[in-house]
VEXPADO-749254 format. One line per field, with one value per residue (C-alpha): z negated, y, x negated; residue number from 1. Coordinates in steps of 0.1 Angstrom, whole numbers, padded with zeros to 4 digits. Layout:
BEGIN
up: Z_...
north: Y_...
east: X_...
resi: NUM_...
***
This chain:
BEGIN
up: -1354_-1338_-1351_-1345_-1358_-1393_-1391_-1390_-1420_-1437_-1424_-1422_-1459_-1477_-1457_-1468_-1504_-1520_-1550_-1543_-1553_-1580_-1595_-1598_-1573_-1579_-1575_-1543_-1530_-1533_-1520_-1484_-1485_-1490_-1461_-1439_-1447_-1469_-1499_-1521_-1560_-1589_-1622_-1636_-1607_-1627_-1627_-1593_-1581_-1598_-1575_-1546_-1551_-1549_-1512_-1518_-1519_-1491_-1465_-1479_-1476_-1487_-1463_-1457_-1465_-1428_-1416_-1429_-1409_-1379_-1389_-1399_-1363_-1347_-1374_-1400_-1436_-1452_-1486_-1516_-1549_-1580_-1620_-1618_-1584_-1550_-1516_-1484_-1453_-1423_-1389_-1375_-1350_-1373_-1389_-1367_-1378_-1414_-1417_-1395_-1430_-1460_-1488_-1467_-1467_-1505_-1506_-1487_-1499_-1534_-1527_-1482_-1471_-1439_-1451_-1438_-1465_-1494_-1516_-1527_-1558_-1545_-1519_-1544_-1573_-1550_-1536_-1501_-1489_-1450_-1446_-1416_-1421_-1410_-1378_-1367_-1345_-1319_-1325_-1362_-1373
north: 0337_0305_0263_0266_0293_0283_0253_0268_0290_0265_0240_0269_0285_0246_0239_0272_0276_0237_0252_0250_0209_0214_0251_0242_0236_0273_0290_0273_0278_0316_0316_0290_0319_0358_0341_0339_0370_0357_0378_0352_0358_0356_0340_0309_0275_0283_0320_0323_0294_0320_0347_0325_0310_0353_0351_0382_0383_0397_0377_0343_0326_0288_0260_0225_0205_0194_0224_0240_0213_0227_0260_0249_0237_0268_0286_0300_0294_0269_0252_0234_0246_0228_0240_0220_0226_0237_0219_0240_0218_0222_0222_0185_0194_0197_0156_0150_0180_0176_0141_0143_0156_0136_0167_0185_0156_0149_0182_0174_0149_0173_0203_0203_0175_0170_0170_0135_0126_0136_0114_0114_0122_0149_0160_0156_0178_0205_0234_0249_0280_0298_0329_0336_0369_0355_0340_0303_0275_0276_0241_0246_0253
east: -2857_-2864_-2866_-2902_-2911_-2890_-2909_-2941_-2940_-2932_-2955_-2985_-2974_-2978_-3011_-3027_-3013_-3022_-3016_-2978_-2984_-2992_-2964_-2931_-2906_-2888_-2922_-2930_-2896_-2895_-2937_-2920_-2890_-2915_-2933_-2904_-2891_-2859_-2841_-2841_-2822_-2848_-2839_-2832_-2819_-2784_-2785_-2796_-2765_-2740_-2756_-2759_-2717_-2706_-2715_-2725_-2766_-2786_-2766_-2766_-2735_-2721_-2716_-2715_-2741_-2741_-2738_-2771_-2789_-2775_-2785_-2820_-2819_-2815_-2843_-2821_-2829_-2805_-2808_-2793_-2793_-2782_-2787_-2819_-2830_-2836_-2843_-2851_-2836_-2862_-2855_-2856_-2884_-2909_-2906_-2942_-2956_-2945_-2950_-2988_-3004_-3002_-3001_-2978_-2951_-2952_-2940_-2914_-2901_-2904_-2887_-2880_-2860_-2836_-2798_-2802_-2832_-2807_-2790_-2755_-2759_-2778_-2749_-2723_-2747_-2760_-2744_-2757_-2765_-2773_-2793_-2768_-2756_-2722_-2739_-2726_-2734_-2712_-2703_-2694_-2655
resi: 1_2_3_4_5_6_7_8_9_10_11_12_13_14_15_16_17_18_19_20_21_22_23_24_25_26_27_28_29_30_31_32_33_34_35_36_37_38_39_40_41_42_43_44_45_46_47_48_49_50_51_52_53_54_55_56_57_58_59_60_61_62_63_64_65_66_67_68_69_70_71_72_73_74_75_76_77_78_79_80_81_82_83_84_85_86_87_88_89_90_91_92_93_94_95_96_97_98_99_100_101_102_103_104_105_106_107_108_109_110_111_112_113_114_115_116_117_118_119_120_121_122_123_124_125_126_127_128_129_130_131_132_133_134_135_136_137_138_139_140_141
***
């Protein structure tokens, strides 16, 4: 998937499903991943975090917070997961589209954030993962 496809799927899922604004973050994240065609574990935030930390769940692997943005920018789904929330990292090019719609912007700040927007506390308390099947961008170590 390209960054544009990733951005468009996020954008249109939020636009066409306004009920996501009122749903819990996990339901919204699951709907977004379903539309992205990305496998995501079932369970509570703690159970999901435990499964993803094993680096054995259907192409998910751990990475750094900064790496999540690099992956998202080339169209690879990236997330941060804590015991009480999950944040999807969108491609940077999405900023002008996502911020053009106030409803999407509201959701964006709830469970979609750029890596640079994460607070120091969020970075400290989250584990970060990409759906990469072993792919690494050329400038990653």
